N, C-alpha and C positions, 0 to 999 in steps of 0.2 A: 274782670272783662277779658283778660288774656286767656284764661281757661276756656271761656265761652267761645272765643274766636277759634281756638284749637279744635274744639269739639265740632263747630260748624264746618271748618275746613275738612275734617275727617268724614263727616256725613256727606258733604258735597263730593268728596273723592269717591266714596262708595257708590253714590248715585250715578256718578259719571261712568264708573267702571261697569255698573249694571247695564247702563244704556248701551255701552260699547259691545258688551257680550250679547245683549238682546239683538242689536243691530246685525252682528255677525251671524247669529243663528237664523235670523229672518232672511238674510242675504244668501246664506250658504246651505240652507236645508230646512227640514221640518223639525220644529222644536220637540213635538211629541215623539217622533221617531228617535231623536237623540236621547230623550229621557227614557224611552223604552229600552234602548240598548244598554244604557247605564244601569237600569234596573236588572237586566239579565246578567250583566257582568258581576253584580254583587249578590245575586241569588244563590242560596245554598252555600254560603261562604266562598263564592267564586268557583264552585265546582262544575258549573254548567258551561258548555260550549255554545255561545250565542248563535253561531252559524248552523249548528245541528238543530238547536231548538227552533230556530226560525224555519228551517227546512221541513221540520215535522209538523209544527203547530200553525205556521202561517205568518204573514207579515203585518197583521193588524196591531192595534194598540195593546200593550202588555200590562197586566196587573200581576204583581208578585206578592205573595204572602208567605212570610216566614212562620212556620208552624211551631216548631219546638227545638230546643237545644239542650245540651247538657247530657251527662251520663254516656258520653261517646256517641251521641245521636244528633244529627242535623237534618232538618226537613224543610221543604218549601213547596209551594204550589204556584205554578205559572199558568195564567189564563190569557188567551189571545182573543181579542174581539173578532168575531166572525171566523174564528179558527178553532183550534183544539185546546186541551188542557193537559197538564202533566203534574202529578204529585210525586215528588222525589224524596227518598229517605236514604240516608247513608248512616250505617251503624257499625261501630267497632264491635266485632263479634265477641269480644271479652265481656260485653254487656248483655249478651243474649240471656233471656230469662228475666231481666230486670224491667222490661217493658212488655206490655200485653201484646201477644201475637207478633213478636218481633220479626219472625221469618215467614215468608210466603210459601205455602205448600200446595196451593191450588184450591179448587172449589169442590164441595161434595157432589155437585151436579156435573162437573167436568174435570177430568184429570189433566193437570199441567204437564206439558211435554218438555223435553230437554231443549235448551237454546242451541247447544252444539257449537260447531266451528271453533273448538278449543276453549269455550267458556264453560265454567261450572255454574249452571243456572237453570231456571224454570221459566216457561212461557205459558200463560194461562188466561182464561176469561170465562165468564158465565154465559151460557147460551141464552138467547132470547127466543121465546115461543113465537112461531110464525106459521099459522095454519096448522097442519097436522104434524109438522116436524120441527125440531129445534134446529136453529141455525145460529151462527155467530155473526153479530153485527156490532160495529163500534158506533152506536148511536148516542143520543143525547145523554142517557144515564148509565151507559155501560163503560166499564173501565177494563182495559186490557193490561195485564201485568207482566213485566219482565223483571226477574229477580236474579242477581248475580252474586256469587261468593268469590272473594279474592283471598288467596292464601299468601300472606306476607312473608318476606324472607327473614332470616335471623337477625338482620341489621335493623329491622323496624321495631318501634316500640309497640306497634299493634300486631297481634297474632293474625288477624284477618279482618276483612271488611265485607259488609253486606250492602249492596246497592239495589234498591227496589224502586221501580218507576211504574206508576199506573197512568196510562195514557188514554185519552179520548180524542179521536180525530175522525174526520169524515172519510173513512175508508172501511172496507169490509174484510174480515178475516177469511171469508170464503174464497177470496182471490189470492192465490199463493204469491202473486207478484207484489201485492200490497202489504203482506204481513211483515216483511223486514222493517218497514218504517216504524212499527210499534216498538222495536228494540233499539233504535238508533240512539235515543237519549240515554238509555241505560248504559250502553257500551261506552259512549263518549264520556259520561259522568264517571264510570268506573275507571277509565284511563286517567282522568284528571284527579280523582280521589286517590288513586294509587301513588301518583306523583306528589300530590300535595301532602299526603300523610307519610311519605317516604316508605311506602309499603313494599315497593319493588316486586309487585306480583307479576306472574307470567300471564299476559293478557291473551285473549283469543283473537281470532281474525274477524274482519268485517262480516256481519251476519247477512248472507245473501239469500237464505231460505229458512223457513221455519215450518214445523209441523202444525197441524190444527189440533187444538185441545180436544181431548177425547170425551164425548158425552157418556154419561153413566150407563146408557142403554145401548152402547155400541158393542154388541157381543160378537164373538168370533169363535170358531171351533178351537177348543183347547189344544187339540193335537197339532194344529198348524200355527200356534202362537210363536212369534219369533222376537218378541220384545221382553217386557218385564215378567211375562207369564211363561216364557219359553222353558221347556224341559220339565214342567210340572206334570206329575202322573195323571193320566186320564183314567180315573178309577173312582170307586165309591160314589158314583153318580155325578162326578164333576166332569162336565163335557163342554162347557162354554167359558169364555174368559173375556174380561175387559182389561186392556193393557195399553201402555205407551211404549215408544221406542226407548232403547237405552242410548246413553251418549253424554255422560258427564253430569247427569242430574243429581243434586244432593239429596233429593227425596224421590223415591220410586214407589209405585203402587201397582198391585195386581189383584183383581177381583175374580173369584171363581164362582160360577153359577151352575145350577143343575139344568136338566132338560126343560124344566118349566121356566127358565130364565130368572130363577130366584137366587140372589146372591147368597152364597153359603159361607164363604171365607174371604177375608180381606188381609192381604199380606203387604207389609210396608218395609222399606229400607231407608235408613237415614244415615248421612255421613257428615263429618265435620261439625259445624255449629248446629246443624239440624238434629243430629243425634244428641248433642249437648243439651239442646232445648228440651227434647223429649225426656231425657233423664231428669232434668230439673223439674219438669212438670209432674213427673211421677213421684218425686221426693215427698210432696205434700199429699199424696193419695193415701187415704186410710186403708185401701185394699192392699194387702201384702203381696198379692199375686200380680205384681207389676214389675217391669224392668228396673234394675238398679245397677250401678257401676261396679258393685262388689260381686255380683253373680254373673259369670260369663254366659251361661245358658240355663234355660228352664223349660221343661215340658209340662204343660198343665195336666192336672188330674181330671177326673170326671166332672167335678164341679168348678174347675178353675176358669179364670177369665181369659188368659192368653198364654201363648208360648212365645219364647224369644231366644235369640242367640246373638252373639257379638263377634266382632273381628277387630284386631288391632291394626288399624290402617295408618298411613303416614300422617293424616290430618286428625288423628284421634280415634277413639273407640266408636266403631260403627254399630248400629243397632238394627236387627231384623226381627219383625214381629208377625205373628199370625193370630187373628181374632175371628171367632165364628161370628157370622152375621145373624141377627135375630129377627130379620124382616119376615122370616117364615112364620112368625107368630109364636114360636116356642119361648118359654120363660128363660131368663138369663141363668137360672139355677138348674135348668133341666139337665139331668146327668147324661154324660156322653158314653157311648158304648166303646168296646175295644176296637171295633172297626173304625170308628170316628177318630179315636186317638192315634191309631196307627197311620191313618191317612194324613192327619195333621202333621205328624212327625216327618213323614216322607216329603210332604209338600214344603214345609218350612226349610228342611235341609236342602232340597233342590233349589228353592228360591234364593236362599242366602248364599249358597255356593256360587251360583251363576252371577248374582249381583256383585259379590265380592271380587270375583275373577275379572269382571268388566271394569271394576274400579282399581284393579291391580293391588288388591289387598290379599293377605294370606287367608287360608281357609278358615271359616268361622268355627267356633266351638260347637261340639256336637249337641244338638238340642235334645 
């Protein structure tokens, strides 16, 4: 009987404590809101700033879902009732290549642009058809992505961190004043992740402006290009370009087109973990005519698949590639003439040199 009395007293004490707590919450505020804030504090291993998340997604009831952990990866999704959503992923860049599509590089329909403001990162979205023209809208099913790369100091166990946030909120990317809101969760999470993981990364400044992702059909004269296509030779029928600005982006793209607006060449530059991921992807490629870390440069022959060159940058080996586009209907094995190969060599050389210089890397190997 003594044991029974002790158990009953314990149960009564717990019930009394629960009543006191419930009474306090009812008297001092909304229980659901208190629960929401607690959920935000624990989301993504505590890497989210609740004030920033609330400011971007809204003040409604919150639902948090932890998506995956392990292998240097943490992810969660935050959904706010009558507000926005955010999918957050933080990755140790040493694990690049061990998860599918671990790094964000943009959409085939729209080139991602640099985040800028001292950040190494990309900002992108997929355009939504509207009438006769594509526009960018953050509507119900569209996700706007901000992806940042942090380079850790020598005192950290991690070499680097990748922070990617896909945000859906009731704002339009067409309004320059509203774009920075899409990057706020990513930058605040990056700052917290750097501190929590003892990364010691050099962080950027608050993002006050962002460029608009570039649609695939936004052509401009190649001769006036001043971004990722700047300095490429206007020759061999290449007269138009689709490009983005430069400014610390770990992945850059330039598309060259002829007078008929048919894309003929795609040039890409990758730095740090982005280059690492591409090298790893090509390791399992049965085609020998693909980049590898053992060959600093390669110029394709008449039947080859691509040309590439590399540069030894502070954050590792950078990769620059040129691939012909086959949207003109020509077969992949169609032999290239001497004029084609000569232009490709000149274009890749100019593209790689200018990109490397902007990233403060030494001159790339001669392709």
